N, CA and C of each residue as an Amber inpcrd file, in Angstrom:
protein
   702
   0.8410000  -1.1950000   0.0000000   0.0000000   0.0000000   0.0000000
   0.8720000   1.2390000   0.0000000   0.7310000   2.0590000  -1.0050000
   1.5090000   3.2890000  -1.1100000   0.7700000   4.4320000  -0.4270000
   1.4950000   5.5210000  -0.1660000   0.8820000   6.7000000   0.4040000
   0.1910000   7.4830000  -0.7150000  -0.8830000   6.9460000  -1.2300000
  -1.5940000   7.5910000  -2.3360000  -2.9730000   8.0280000  -1.8390000
  -3.3170000   9.2980000  -2.0920000  -4.6080000   9.8320000  -1.6770000
  -4.8780000   9.5820000  -0.1960000  -3.8570000   9.7450000   0.6100000
  -4.0040000   9.5160000   2.0430000  -3.6230000  10.7650000   2.8070000
  -4.4260000  11.0810000   3.8150000  -4.0300000  12.0640000   4.8040000
  -3.7880000  11.3190000   6.1060000  -2.9950000  11.9160000   6.9920000
  -2.6890000  11.2780000   8.2600000  -3.2010000  12.1410000   9.4060000
  -3.9570000  11.4910000  10.2740000  -4.5080000  12.1240000  11.4570000
  -3.4590000  12.0600000  12.5580000  -3.1220000  13.2020000  13.1450000
  -2.0810000  13.2710000  14.1730000  -2.6800000  13.9310000  15.4120000
  -2.6400000  13.2070000  16.5460000  -3.2990000  13.7430000  17.7320000
  -2.7010000  13.1720000  19.0030000  -2.7320000  13.9700000  20.0680000
  -2.2770000  13.5280000  21.3800000  -3.2350000  14.0720000  22.4360000
  -3.6150000  13.2150000  23.3920000  -4.5050000  13.6350000  24.4690000
  -3.7180000  13.9230000  25.7400000  -4.0950000  14.9460000  26.5060000
  -3.4800000  15.1740000  27.8190000  -3.7320000  13.9780000  28.7360000
  -2.8190000  13.7350000  29.6700000  -2.9100000  12.5560000  30.5270000
  -4.1520000  12.5570000  31.3990000  -4.5870000  13.7220000  31.8650000
  -5.7790000  13.7450000  32.7240000  -7.0300000  13.3450000  31.9540000
  -7.0880000  13.7090000  30.6650000  -8.2280000  13.2990000  29.8400000
  -8.1480000  11.8030000  29.5480000  -6.9160000  11.2960000  29.3510000
  -6.7440000   9.8560000  29.1740000  -7.3230000   9.0880000  30.3520000
  -7.0090000   9.5430000  31.5600000  -7.4820000   8.8600000  32.7530000
  -9.0030000   8.8710000  32.8370000  -9.6190000   9.9610000  32.4540000
 -11.0840000  10.0400000  32.4630000 -11.6860000   8.9880000  31.5310000
 -11.1580000   8.9180000  30.3020000 -11.6980000   7.9530000  29.3460000
 -11.3820000   6.5160000  29.7520000 -10.2380000   6.2950000  30.3840000
  -9.9410000   4.9590000  30.8870000 -11.0210000   4.4940000  31.8490000
 -11.4400000   5.3660000  32.7540000 -12.4660000   5.0120000  33.7260000
 -13.7920000   4.7020000  33.0490000 -14.1190000   5.4610000  32.0250000
 -15.3620000   5.2130000  31.2940000 -15.2790000   3.8880000  30.5300000
 -14.1610000   3.6790000  29.8300000 -14.0070000   2.4730000  29.0160000
 -13.8690000   1.2150000  29.8550000 -13.4580000   1.3630000  31.1150000
 -13.3240000   0.1760000  31.9770000 -14.6570000  -0.5080000  32.2160000
 -15.7450000   0.1840000  31.9630000 -17.0640000  -0.4360000  32.0680000
 -17.3170000  -1.4140000  30.9310000 -16.6080000  -1.2340000  29.8210000
 -16.8090000  -2.0600000  28.6340000 -15.6690000  -3.0380000  28.3850000
 -14.4330000  -2.6280000  28.7220000 -13.2610000  -3.4310000  28.3790000
 -12.4140000  -3.7140000  29.6200000 -11.8470000  -4.9060000  29.6210000
 -10.8060000  -5.2200000  30.6030000  -9.4880000  -5.2200000  29.8370000
  -8.7020000  -4.1580000  29.9970000  -7.4580000  -3.9940000  29.2430000
  -6.2790000  -4.3380000  30.1480000  -5.4970000  -5.3120000  29.7140000
  -4.2910000  -5.6910000  30.4430000  -3.0700000  -5.2830000  29.6170000
  -2.2190000  -4.4580000  30.2090000  -1.0210000  -3.9830000  29.5200000
   0.2130000  -4.5260000  30.2180000   1.1180000  -5.0990000  29.4450000
   2.4090000  -5.5240000  29.9850000   3.5120000  -4.7310000  29.2870000
   4.6250000  -4.5580000  29.9750000   5.7790000  -3.8840000  29.3740000
   5.7840000  -2.3740000  29.5120000   4.8700000  -1.8170000  30.3210000
   4.8580000  -0.3620000  30.4980000   6.1840000   0.1600000  31.0460000
   6.8390000  -0.6620000  31.8540000   8.1010000  -0.2310000  32.4670000
   9.1930000   0.0360000  31.4330000   9.0680000  -0.5790000  30.2450000
  10.0820000  -0.3470000  29.2180000  10.0770000   1.1070000  28.7380000
   8.9410000   1.7850000  28.9060000   8.8120000   3.1620000  28.4280000
   9.2980000   4.1920000  29.4360000   9.3590000   3.8240000  30.7150000
   9.4700000   4.8270000  31.7690000  10.7840000   5.6000000  31.7550000
  11.8520000   5.0140000  31.2260000  13.1520000   5.6930000  31.2410000
  13.3930000   6.5510000  30.0070000  12.3860000   6.6630000  29.1530000
  12.5500000   7.4080000  27.9020000  11.5310000   8.5370000  27.8210000
  11.9450000   9.6470000  27.2160000  11.0480000  10.7820000  27.0080000
  10.5310000  10.8490000  25.5710000  11.1420000  10.0690000  24.6960000
  10.6720000  10.0130000  23.3140000  10.9980000   8.6430000  22.7370000
  10.2980000   8.2910000  21.6820000  10.5100000   6.9990000  21.0410000
   9.3910000   6.7390000  20.0470000   9.5180000   5.6250000  19.3260000
   8.5270000   5.2490000  18.3240000   7.9370000   3.8980000  18.7270000
   6.6280000   3.8540000  18.9080000   5.9360000   2.6160000  19.2560000
   5.2210000   2.1120000  18.0060000   5.4570000   0.8560000  17.6490000
   4.7820000   0.2570000  16.4980000   3.9610000  -0.9270000  16.9730000
   2.8460000  -1.1590000  16.3030000   1.9460000  -2.2180000  16.7420000
   1.2380000  -2.8440000  15.5490000   0.7230000  -4.0720000  15.7830000
  -0.1860000  -4.6600000  14.8040000  -1.5150000  -3.9230000  14.8580000
  -2.3300000  -4.1380000  13.8310000  -3.6010000  -3.4060000  13.7320000
  -4.7110000  -4.3900000  13.4120000  -5.5060000  -4.7110000  14.4420000
  -6.5640000  -5.7220000  14.2910000  -7.9080000  -5.1170000  13.9230000
  -8.1730000  -3.9040000  14.4110000  -9.5060000  -3.3230000  14.2730000
  -9.4000000  -1.8360000  14.5900000 -10.3620000  -1.0540000  14.1290000
 -10.3590000   0.3760000  14.4060000 -10.4140000   0.6420000  15.9080000
 -10.9720000  -0.3060000  16.6650000 -11.0500000  -0.1590000  18.1210000
  -9.6680000  -0.1700000  18.7740000  -8.6350000  -0.6070000  18.0490000
  -7.2610000  -0.5560000  18.5740000  -6.8700000   0.8560000  19.0170000
  -7.4950000   1.8510000  18.4380000  -7.0870000   3.2270000  18.6900000
  -7.2710000   3.6350000  20.1530000  -8.1080000   2.8990000  20.8880000
  -8.2910000   3.2670000  22.2990000  -6.9920000   3.0930000  23.0810000
  -6.0870000   2.2180000  22.6150000  -4.8650000   1.9460000  23.3730000
  -3.8960000   3.1220000  23.3580000  -3.4660000   3.6120000  22.1860000
  -2.5650000   4.7790000  22.2220000  -3.2470000   6.0540000  22.7060000
  -4.5480000   6.1870000  22.4350000  -5.2340000   7.4200000  22.8160000
  -5.5180000   7.4990000  24.3080000  -5.8550000   6.3510000  24.9280000
  -6.3590000   6.4060000  26.2980000  -5.5720000   5.5980000  27.3300000
  -4.7910000   4.5950000  26.9150000  -4.2590000   3.6690000  27.9060000
  -2.7500000   3.7490000  28.1400000  -1.9710000   4.0890000  27.1410000
  -0.5220000   4.1340000  27.3530000  -0.1870000   5.3580000  28.2160000
   0.4820000   5.1450000  29.3550000   0.6780000   6.2290000  30.3270000
   1.8000000   7.2010000  29.9750000   1.7860000   7.6690000  28.7510000
   2.7520000   8.6620000  28.2810000   2.0220000   9.6010000  27.3310000
   2.4580000  10.8600000  27.2430000   1.9260000  11.7110000  26.1700000
   2.3910000  11.1380000  24.8270000   1.4450000  10.7600000  23.9910000
   1.7800000  10.0720000  22.7420000   1.0260000  10.7090000  21.5820000
   1.7370000  10.9180000  20.4820000   1.0920000  11.3660000  19.2570000
   0.7500000  10.1470000  18.4020000  -0.5230000   9.9570000  18.1810000
  -0.9930000   8.8960000  17.2950000  -0.9400000   9.4040000  15.8590000
  -0.3020000   8.6260000  14.9840000  -0.2550000   8.9670000  13.5590000
  -1.0260000   7.8940000  12.8140000  -2.1610000   8.2970000  12.2480000
  -3.0810000   7.2940000  11.6950000  -3.5450000   7.7020000  10.2990000
  -3.4840000   6.7860000   9.3250000  -3.8710000   7.1290000   7.9530000
  -5.3840000   7.1690000   7.7620000  -5.8160000   8.1430000   6.9890000
  -7.2230000   8.2580000   6.6140000  -7.3170000   8.1880000   5.0980000
  -8.2200000   7.3680000   4.5920000  -8.4140000   7.2760000   3.1390000
  -9.2750000   8.4380000   2.6730000  -8.6360000   9.5580000   2.4580000
  -9.3530000  10.7540000   2.0310000  -8.7390000  11.2410000   0.7310000
  -9.5210000  11.2450000  -0.3170000  -9.0190000  11.7130000  -1.6020000
  -9.0980000  13.2260000  -1.6790000  -8.2860000  13.7720000  -2.5610000
  -8.2690000  15.2230000  -2.7190000  -9.4670000  15.6720000  -3.5470000
 -10.6070000  15.6940000  -2.8830000 -11.8450000  16.1050000  -3.5350000
 -12.6120000  16.9450000  -2.5220000 -13.9460000  16.9090000  -2.5850000
 -14.7420000  17.7280000  -1.6730000 -14.5590000  17.3020000  -0.2200000
 -14.3760000  16.0030000  -0.0010000 -14.1480000  15.5310000   1.3760000
 -12.8690000  16.1160000   1.9310000 -11.8400000  16.1040000   1.1010000
 -10.5520000  16.6770000   1.4960000 -10.7110000  18.1600000   1.8260000
 -11.4330000  18.8780000   0.9740000 -11.6400000  20.3050000   1.1960000
 -12.4050000  20.5650000   2.4790000 -13.3650000  19.6700000   2.7940000
 -14.1380000  19.8270000   4.0140000 -13.2410000  19.7230000   5.2460000
 -12.3310000  18.7580000   5.2280000 -11.4340000  18.5770000   6.3650000
 -10.5230000  19.7860000   6.5570000 -10.1930000  20.4560000   5.4510000
  -9.2770000  21.5850000   5.5370000  -9.9960000  22.9250000   5.5410000
 -11.3090000  22.8780000   5.7740000 -12.0890000  24.1090000   5.8530000
 -11.4770000  25.0550000   6.8980000 -11.4220000  26.3480000   6.5580000
 -10.7590000  27.3130000   7.4440000 -11.4050000  27.3710000   8.8260000
 -12.7360000  27.2630000   8.8890000 -13.4030000  27.2920000  10.1870000
 -13.0250000  26.0820000  11.0310000 -12.9020000  24.9200000  10.3920000
 -12.5120000  23.7290000  11.1300000 -11.0600000  23.8030000  11.5770000
 -10.2320000  24.4800000  10.8170000  -8.8190000  24.6060000  11.2020000
  -8.6790000  25.2780000  12.5600000  -9.5620000  26.2410000  12.8460000
  -9.5280000  26.8970000  14.1540000  -9.8500000  25.8900000  15.2490000
 -10.8650000  25.0620000  14.9880000 -11.2470000  24.0160000  15.9430000
 -10.1060000  23.0250000  16.1400000  -9.4730000  22.6170000  15.0610000
  -8.3600000  21.6630000  15.1500000  -7.2050000  22.2490000  15.9590000
  -6.9180000  23.5290000  15.7410000  -5.7920000  24.1340000  16.4480000
  -6.0450000  24.1850000  17.9450000  -7.2850000  24.3920000  18.3610000
  -7.6190000  24.4110000  19.7790000  -7.3970000  23.0420000  20.4100000
  -7.6870000  21.9800000  19.6560000  -7.5220000  20.6170000  20.1540000
  -6.1670000  20.0250000  19.7750000  -5.3410000  20.8060000  19.0860000
  -4.0270000  20.3710000  18.6260000  -4.1240000  19.1510000  17.6950000
  -5.1580000  19.1270000  16.8850000  -5.3200000  18.0770000  15.8760000
  -4.6430000  18.5380000  14.5900000  -3.9240000  17.6260000  13.9650000
  -3.3160000  17.9220000  12.6650000  -3.8220000  16.9180000  11.6280000
  -4.0120000  17.3880000  10.4170000  -4.2400000  16.5070000   9.2750000
  -3.0780000  16.7370000   8.3140000  -2.2740000  15.7140000   8.1540000
  -1.0210000  15.8440000   7.4150000  -1.1240000  15.1090000   6.0870000
  -0.7890000  15.7860000   5.0140000  -0.7710000  15.1370000   3.7080000
   0.4490000  14.2300000   3.6090000   0.3270000  13.2300000   2.7470000
   1.3740000  12.2090000   2.6390000   2.7420000  12.8150000   2.3270000
   2.7610000  13.8970000   1.5680000   4.0370000  14.5100000   1.1930000
   4.7800000  15.0770000   2.4080000   4.0270000  15.3990000   3.4590000
   4.6280000  16.0030000   4.6410000   4.7540000  15.0280000   5.8030000
   4.4370000  13.7570000   5.5820000   4.4100000  12.8020000   6.6830000
   5.7860000  12.6330000   7.3180000   6.8130000  12.4500000   6.4900000
   8.1380000  12.2010000   7.0510000   8.5880000  13.3650000   7.9300000
   8.4150000  14.5970000   7.4380000   8.8390000  15.7610000   8.2160000
   8.0470000  15.8800000   9.5120000   6.7640000  15.4930000   9.4790000
   5.9480000  15.5220000  10.6910000   6.4570000  14.5160000  11.7140000
   6.7340000  13.2830000  11.2580000   7.2670000  12.2590000  12.1590000
   8.6090000  12.7060000  12.7180000   9.4610000  13.2440000  11.8560000
  10.7920000  13.6840000  12.2850000  10.6880000  14.7910000  13.3290000
   9.7840000  15.7240000  13.1200000   9.6490000  16.8490000  14.0420000
   9.0550000  16.4040000  15.3810000   7.9790000  15.6150000  15.3440000
   7.3250000  15.2030000  16.5840000   8.2000000  14.2650000  17.4070000
   8.9590000  13.4100000  16.7300000   9.7260000  12.3990000  17.4510000
  10.9380000  12.9670000  18.1830000  11.2690000  14.2280000  17.9420000
  12.4020000  14.8340000  18.6340000  12.1650000  14.8910000  20.1410000
  10.9120000  15.1490000  20.5320000  10.6210000  15.3680000  21.9540000
   9.4060000  14.5870000  22.4510000   8.8950000  13.6680000  21.6500000
   7.6600000  12.9860000  22.0220000   7.7220000  11.5020000  21.6760000
   6.7990000  10.7590000  22.2580000   6.5200000   9.4250000  21.7790000
   5.5330000   9.5350000  20.6200000   5.7530000   8.7380000  19.6000000
   4.7650000   8.6450000  18.5240000   4.3480000   7.1920000  18.3740000
   3.1180000   6.9860000  17.9530000   2.5490000   5.6410000  17.8350000
   2.1160000   5.4290000  16.3930000   2.5600000   4.3260000  15.7990000
   2.3180000   4.0680000  14.3800000   1.8530000   2.6300000  14.1830000
   0.8750000   2.4420000  13.3200000   0.4950000   1.1150000  12.8420000
   1.1150000   0.9280000  11.4580000   2.2300000   0.2110000  11.3390000
   2.8970000   0.1090000  10.0250000   2.1020000  -0.6770000   8.9800000
   1.0740000  -1.4120000   9.4030000   0.2180000  -2.0730000   8.4110000
  -0.6840000  -1.0660000   7.7060000  -0.8750000   0.0970000   8.3210000
  -1.7170000   1.1990000   7.8510000  -3.2080000   0.9240000   8.0230000
  -3.6750000  -0.2730000   7.6700000  -5.0930000  -0.6000000   7.7810000
  -5.2910000  -1.8240000   8.6740000  -6.4730000  -1.9260000   9.3210000
  -6.7400000  -3.1290000  10.1100000  -6.7250000  -4.3790000   9.2330000
  -6.2420000  -5.4690000   9.7920000  -6.2370000  -6.7200000   9.0640000
  -7.6650000  -7.1810000   8.7900000  -7.8950000  -7.7540000   7.6400000
  -9.2150000  -8.2860000   7.3020000  -9.3150000  -9.7810000   7.5800000
  -8.1930000 -10.3930000   7.9340000  -8.1570000 -11.8440000   8.1280000
  -7.7760000 -12.2530000   9.5500000  -7.3550000 -11.2820000  10.3670000
  -6.8670000 -11.6100000  11.6880000  -5.3820000 -11.9410000  11.7040000
  -4.7550000 -11.9610000  10.5160000  -3.3310000 -12.2770000  10.3810000
  -2.5530000 -10.9850000  10.1570000  -1.3790000 -10.8880000  10.7590000
  -0.5320000  -9.7140000  10.5820000  -0.2090000  -9.5080000   9.1090000
  -0.4040000  -8.2830000   8.6200000  -0.1080000  -7.9510000   7.2300000
   1.3220000  -7.4180000   7.1190000   1.9340000  -7.5270000   5.9250000
   3.2830000  -6.9500000   5.7410000   3.2790000  -5.4580000   6.0550000
   4.3370000  -4.9850000   6.6830000   4.4260000  -3.5780000   7.0280000
   4.7090000  -2.7400000   5.7900000   4.1130000  -1.5750000   5.7600000
   4.2960000  -0.6480000   4.6490000   5.7450000  -0.1660000   4.6020000
   6.3860000  -0.3230000   3.4640000   7.8160000  -0.0110000   3.3560000
   8.1090000   1.4770000   3.5360000   7.2120000   2.3310000   3.0300000
   7.4350000   3.7670000   3.1880000   7.3060000   4.1920000   4.6490000
   6.3870000   3.5680000   5.3710000   6.2540000   3.8710000   6.7940000
   7.4740000   3.3860000   7.5640000   7.9810000   2.2060000   7.2060000
   9.1890000   1.6890000   7.8530000  10.3700000   2.6160000   7.5780000
  10.4430000   3.1530000   6.3670000  11.5270000   4.0820000   6.0510000
  11.4330000   5.3470000   6.9040000  10.2060000   5.8570000   7.1120000
  10.0250000   7.0400000   7.9510000  10.4480000   6.7460000   9.3900000
  10.0860000   5.5570000   9.8900000  10.5010000   5.1430000  11.2350000
  12.0170000   5.0460000  11.3000000  12.6030000   4.4240000  10.2890000
  14.0540000   4.2130000  10.2270000  14.8030000   5.5410000  10.2550000
  14.4150000   6.4540000   9.3920000  15.1330000   7.7270000   9.2850000
  14.9980000   8.5570000  10.5520000  13.8220000   8.5380000  11.1640000
  13.6290000   9.2810000  12.4090000  14.4530000   8.6800000  13.5400000
  14.4470000   7.3440000  13.6310000  15.1950000   6.6720000  14.7010000
  16.6900000   6.9280000  14.5720000  17.2070000   6.9170000  13.3460000
  18.6300000   7.1610000  13.1220000  18.9930000   8.6060000  13.4630000
  18.1900000   9.5300000  12.9700000  18.5350000  10.9490000  13.1350000
  18.4960000  11.3800000  14.6030000  17.5180000  10.8660000  15.3720000
  17.3660000  11.3030000  16.7630000  17.8370000  10.2450000  17.7660000
  18.4340000   9.1490000  17.2620000  18.8690000   8.0480000  18.1350000
  17.7180000   7.5680000  19.0250000  16.5850000   7.2610000  18.3990000
  15.3670000   6.9180000  19.1340000  15.2420000   5.4200000  19.3470000
  14.6910000   5.0160000  20.4840000  14.3120000   3.6140000  20.6480000
  13.0270000   3.3300000  19.8720000  12.9470000   2.1340000  19.3230000
  11.7230000   1.6750000  18.6690000  11.1440000   0.5710000  19.5400000
   9.8860000   0.7390000  19.9380000   9.2340000  -0.2310000  20.8160000
   8.2300000  -1.0570000  20.0110000   8.5320000  -2.3340000  19.7320000
   7.5070000  -3.1880000  19.1300000   6.4300000  -3.4820000  20.1710000
   5.2160000  -3.6840000  19.7210000   4.1330000  -4.0150000  20.6470000
   3.0810000  -4.8320000  19.9050000   2.2470000  -5.5240000  20.6730000
   1.2490000  -6.3850000  20.0570000  -0.0840000  -6.3370000  20.7760000
  -1.1520000  -6.2880000  19.9990000  -2.5210000  -6.2310000  20.5220000
  -3.2050000  -7.5780000  20.2870000  -3.9620000  -8.0170000  21.2600000
  -4.7280000  -9.2560000  21.1370000  -6.1170000  -9.0230000  21.7300000
  -7.1430000  -9.4500000  20.9840000  -8.5030000  -9.3830000  21.5180000
  -9.3980000  -8.3550000  20.8770000  -8.8820000  -7.6270000  19.8780000
  -9.7110000  -6.5870000  19.2550000 -10.1560000  -6.9250000  17.8300000
  -9.7310000  -8.0800000  17.3000000 -10.0830000  -8.3920000  15.9100000
 -11.6040000  -8.4160000  15.7360000 -12.0820000  -7.6280000  14.7730000
 -13.5070000  -7.5020000  14.4650000 -14.3290000  -6.9640000  15.6340000
 -13.6770000  -6.2990000  16.5710000 -14.3910000  -5.8060000  17.7510000
 -15.4240000  -4.7440000  17.3960000 -15.1950000  -4.0130000  16.3110000
 -16.1110000  -2.9280000  15.9570000 -17.3430000  -3.4010000  15.1820000
 -17.4400000  -4.7140000  14.8950000 -18.6380000  -5.1560000  14.1730000
 -19.8340000  -5.2120000  15.1120000 -21.0040000  -5.2920000  14.5500000
 -22.2380000  -5.1610000  15.3240000 -22.3960000  -6.2770000  16.3560000
 -21.9360000  -7.4780000  16.0350000 -22.0910000  -8.5980000  16.9640000
 -21.2170000  -8.4110000  18.2020000 -20.0100000  -7.9040000  18.0000000
 -19.1420000  -7.6300000  19.1390000 -19.6840000  -6.4860000  19.9810000
 -20.2760000  -5.4960000  19.3150000 -20.8590000  -4.3920000  20.0540000
 -22.0060000  -4.8640000  20.9380000 -22.7910000  -5.8020000  20.4270000
 -23.8850000  -6.3640000  21.2230000 -23.3520000  -7.1500000  22.4150000
 -22.2060000  -7.7970000  22.2210000 -21.6000000  -8.5650000  23.3040000
 -21.2220000  -7.6720000  24.4790000 -20.8490000  -6.4200000  24.1730000
 -20.4650000  -5.4940000  25.2320000 -21.6040000  -5.2280000  26.2070000
 -22.8460000  -5.4450000  25.7420000 -23.9920000  -5.2230000  26.6280000
 -24.0770000  -6.2810000  27.7230000 -23.3890000  -7.4140000  27.5300000
 -23.5100000  -8.5240000  28.4750000 -22.2280000  -8.8070000  29.2450000
 -21.0740000  -8.4780000  28.6800000 -19.8240000  -8.7490000  29.3900000
 -18.7090000  -7.8320000  28.9010000 -17.7320000  -7.5940000  29.7730000
 -16.5740000  -6.8150000  29.3930000 -15.6780000  -7.6610000  28.4930000
 -15.1400000  -7.0390000  27.4630000 -14.2600000  -7.7400000  26.5310000
 -12.8180000  -7.5680000  26.9890000 -12.0700000  -8.6650000  26.9800000
 -10.6890000  -8.6410000  27.4320000  -9.7630000  -8.3020000  26.2680000
  -8.8930000  -7.3280000  26.4980000  -7.9040000  -6.9180000  25.5070000
  -6.5230000  -6.9930000  26.1550000  -5.5920000  -7.6590000  25.5000000
  -4.2120000  -7.7220000  25.9680000  -3.3420000  -6.8510000  25.0630000
  -2.4910000  -6.0610000  25.6910000  -1.5590000  -5.2280000  24.9160000
  -0.1750000  -5.3780000  25.5250000   0.7520000  -5.9170000  24.7380000
   2.1020000  -6.2070000  25.2110000   3.1140000  -5.2730000  24.5460000
   3.8450000  -4.5220000  25.3630000   4.8950000  -3.6390000  24.8660000
   6.2360000  -4.3440000  25.0350000   7.0670000  -4.2880000  24.0140000
   8.3410000  -4.9890000  24.0380000   9.4980000  -4.0990000  24.4430000
  10.6160000  -4.7440000  24.7110000  11.8520000  -4.0410000  25.0090000
  12.2630000  -3.1750000  23.8140000  12.8930000  -2.0330000  24.0570000
  13.2510000  -1.1520000  22.9390000  14.3210000  -1.7470000  22.0340000
  14.2360000  -1.3850000  20.7780000  15.2180000  -1.7560000  19.7670000
  15.9150000  -0.4810000  19.3050000  17.2290000  -0.5160000  19.2240000
  17.9910000   0.5940000  18.6680000  18.6050000   0.1510000  17.3460000
  18.7250000   1.0840000  16.4210000  19.1860000   0.7480000  15.0800000
  20.6430000   1.1360000  14.9180000  21.4560000   0.2000000  14.4880000
  22.8200000   0.5020000  14.0900000  22.7810000   1.3460000  12.8100000
  23.7320000   2.2420000  12.6640000  23.7140000   3.1630000  11.5190000
  23.8500000   2.4640000  10.1760000  24.3150000   1.2300000  10.1740000
  24.4880000   0.5060000   8.9150000  23.3790000  -0.4990000   8.6350000
  22.3590000  -0.5270000   9.4740000  21.3060000  -1.5140000   9.2910000
  20.5480000  -1.2580000   7.9940000  20.0970000  -2.3070000   7.3580000
  19.3170000  -2.1880000   6.1280000  17.8340000  -2.0880000   6.4650000
  17.1060000  -1.3770000   5.6230000  15.6720000  -1.2180000   5.8390000
  14.9600000  -2.5680000   5.8940000  15.3390000  -3.4740000   5.0130000
  14.6800000  -4.7840000   4.9750000  14.9040000  -5.5550000   6.2680000
  16.0820000  -5.3860000   6.8740000  16.3680000  -6.0440000   8.1410000
  15.4730000  -5.4920000   9.2440000  15.3390000  -4.1670000   9.3040000
  14.4580000  -3.5590000  10.2970000  13.0170000  -4.0010000  10.0870000
  12.5530000  -3.9820000   8.8470000  11.1810000  -4.3880000   8.5420000
  10.9240000  -5.8220000   8.9880000  11.8150000  -6.7350000   8.6290000
  11.6250000  -8.1420000   8.9870000  11.6430000  -8.3390000  10.4970000
  12.5580000  -7.6410000  11.1680000  12.6690000  -7.7980000  12.6100000
  11.4310000  -7.2620000  13.3190000  10.9720000  -6.0920000  12.9060000
   9.7910000  -5.5190000  13.5430000   8.5630000  -6.3860000  13.3170000
   8.4140000  -6.9180000  12.1100000   7.2740000  -7.7950000  11.8510000
   7.3000000  -9.0180000  12.7710000   8.4800000  -9.5980000  12.9660000
   8.6000000 -10.7750000  13.8330000   8.3130000 -10.4230000  15.2850000
   8.8720000  -9.3000000  15.7540000   8.6760000  -8.9290000  17.1510000
   7.2250000  -8.5560000  17.4360000   6.6090000  -7.8160000  16.5410000
   5.2130000  -7.4200000  16.7270000   4.3060000  -8.6570000  16.7120000
   4.5760000  -9.5700000  15.7970000   3.7800000 -10.7960000  15.7520000
   3.9020000 -11.5680000  17.0610000   5.1380000 -11.7080000  17.5590000
   5.3540000 -12.4410000  18.8140000   4.6300000 -11.7630000  19.9690000
   4.6910000 -10.4250000  20.0080000   4.0610000  -9.7040000  21.1160000
   2.5400000  -9.6970000  21.0220000   2.0030000  -9.9900000  19.8560000
   0.5410000 -10.1300000  19.7450000   0.0730000 -11.4590000  20.3260000
   1.0310000 -12.3560000  20.6050000   0.7040000 -13.6700000  21.1600000
   1.0370000 -13.7800000  22.6450000   2.1000000 -13.0970000  23.0780000
   2.5420000 -13.2410000  24.4660000   3.3510000 -12.0150000  24.8840000
   3.5030000 -11.7780000  26.2010000   4.3280000 -10.6580000  26.6760000
   5.7900000 -10.8270000  26.2860000   6.5360000  -9.7420000  26.4150000
   7.9590000  -9.7320000  26.0890000   8.7140000 -10.7830000  26.8960000
   9.6470000 -11.4950000  26.2120000  10.4720000 -12.4950000  26.8810000
  11.9370000 -12.1000000  26.9340000  12.3210000 -11.0950000  26.1320000
  13.7080000 -10.6280000  26.1940000  13.9050000  -9.7980000  27.4540000
  15.0630000  -9.8880000  28.0500000  15.3410000  -9.2180000  29.3120000
  15.9050000  -7.8150000  29.1320000  16.4100000  -7.5030000  27.9500000
  17.0360000  -6.1950000  27.7740000  16.8660000  -5.7070000  26.3400000
  17.1220000  -4.4070000  26.1500000  17.0620000  -3.8280000  24.8090000
  18.2260000  -4.3410000  23.9820000  18.1790000  -4.0970000  22.6770000
  19.2690000  -4.5410000  21.8120000  19.3950000  -3.6050000  20.6240000
  20.5030000  -3.7620000  19.9140000  20.7730000  -2.9830000  18.7120000
  20.7020000  -3.9180000  17.5170000  19.9730000  -3.5220000  16.4820000
  19.9600000  -4.2910000  15.2320000  21.1470000  -3.8410000  14.3990000
  21.9780000  -4.7780000  13.9770000  23.1150000  -4.4600000  13.1190000
  22.9030000  -5.1120000  11.7610000  23.9220000  -5.0960000  10.9170000
  23.7730000  -5.6530000   9.5660000  23.7980000  -7.1750000   9.6230000
  22.6720000  -7.7230000   9.9980000  22.5340000  -9.1680000  10.0790000
  21.0750000  -9.5160000   9.9310000  20.7700000 -10.7760000   9.7860000
  19.3750000 -11.1640000   9.6800000  18.7010000 -11.0240000  11.0350000
  17.3920000 -10.7410000  11.0180000  16.6460000 -10.6400000  12.2720000
  16.6720000 -11.9860000  12.9860000  16.7460000 -11.9190000  14.3120000
  16.8110000 -13.1760000  15.0530000  15.4940000 -13.9260000  14.9630000
  15.5640000 -15.2110000  15.0830000  14.3620000 -16.0210000  15.1140000
  13.7470000 -15.9410000  16.5030000  12.4370000 -16.1280000  16.5500000
  11.7480000 -16.0840000  17.8390000  11.9260000 -17.3910000  18.5840000
């Protein structure tokens, strides 16, 4: 999937608002997060995750205990819909809420700028899986992650979501009326990139780590650096 006719939604919620929504959502979901401690010693970094369903967005927006900018693709073509989103009156509203809509041409610069002092959260698959199976990561998104991590010496945190596949369909919504749905979210140890690492090596490694973390919590005891070698087997 190329960055064609796509805008990217960029947003971060204050921590006090996150806590409010967590309390509200706890009536519907039982969210278990592992690996939060891996984030505590860092003030910035890039978190990547698998994407099972649109409901995944509750995790970066409301549950991760750090100020995080979510970068999420929207299929918006440059037509009347696009013009509506960029309406001057709405721009005032967006600025008050610190919402950005970034065109694909400016995505890399946006990631580079935000990642200097913040955590950013990215779904490299771009779209939710339609089969429940992890999809190949978008190469252009991996390149943006790679270049930002190299330039700012950023840690990359693989992570995995379990329990949200097809959660937004009507049958799952009806289930919420009778029981809380369990969601597991596992954050992995940080990965640092050696300056000579190849993009394909980073892509393969992240896909493997994210897949593993969608099945179980982190098993590695410490962070590591990816060098010019094949990604390790799980």
